[in-house]
C-alpha positions, -999 to 999 in steps of 0.1 A, spaced: 36 -452 371 9 -467 350 1 -492 377 -5 -463 401 -28 -445 377 -48 -477 372 -50 -482 409 -61 -446 414 -89 -449 389 -100 -483 403 -102 -469 438 -120 -438 426 -146 -460 408 -152 -481 439 -156 -450 461 -181 -434 437 -201 -467 432 -203 -473 470 -216 -438 476 -246 -442 453 -276 -451 474 -297 -482 468 -329 -478 449 -355 -464 474 -391 -453 470 -410 -425 487 -446 -421 497 -465 -393 514 -499 -398 530 -522 -394 560 -516 -419 588 -548 -439 595 -534 -463 621 -503 -471 642 -499 -507 652 -472 -508 679 -475 -546 685 -472 -554 648 -447 -526 640 -469 -512 613 -480 -477 601 -510 -477 578 -519 -448 556 -555 -437 548 -552 -454 513 -546 -488 530 -508 -489 523 -489 -503 553 -453 -499 562 -432 -520 586 -411 -498 609 -377 -507 622 -370 -519 657 -367 -491 682 -390 -468 662 -403 -438 682 -441 -443 680 -447 -410 700 -436 -391 668 -465 -405 647 -502 -402 654 -533 -410 633 -544 -380 612 -510 -365 606 -493 -364 572 -462 -385 570 -435 -390 544 -419 -425 542 -388 -435 524 -386 -473 519 -369 -501 501 -373 -538 495 -361 -560 524 -345 -593 516 -364 -624 528 -348 -641 558 
């Protein structure tokens, strides 16, 4: 019985720890430029963000306000 309780708590701990999202940051700003060839969106303050492959560029235009959620990408 005690092995089952320990297994239950261990699996519960793993489920909870895997559901916590990785550290991400957020930024809101006005889009200054959209570089489709380079895959970048640049805000008016000069901050640039690389967008994922398959990004819908039609949804973003210069002058609009955008909210970006981003995280560090491991070097490859």
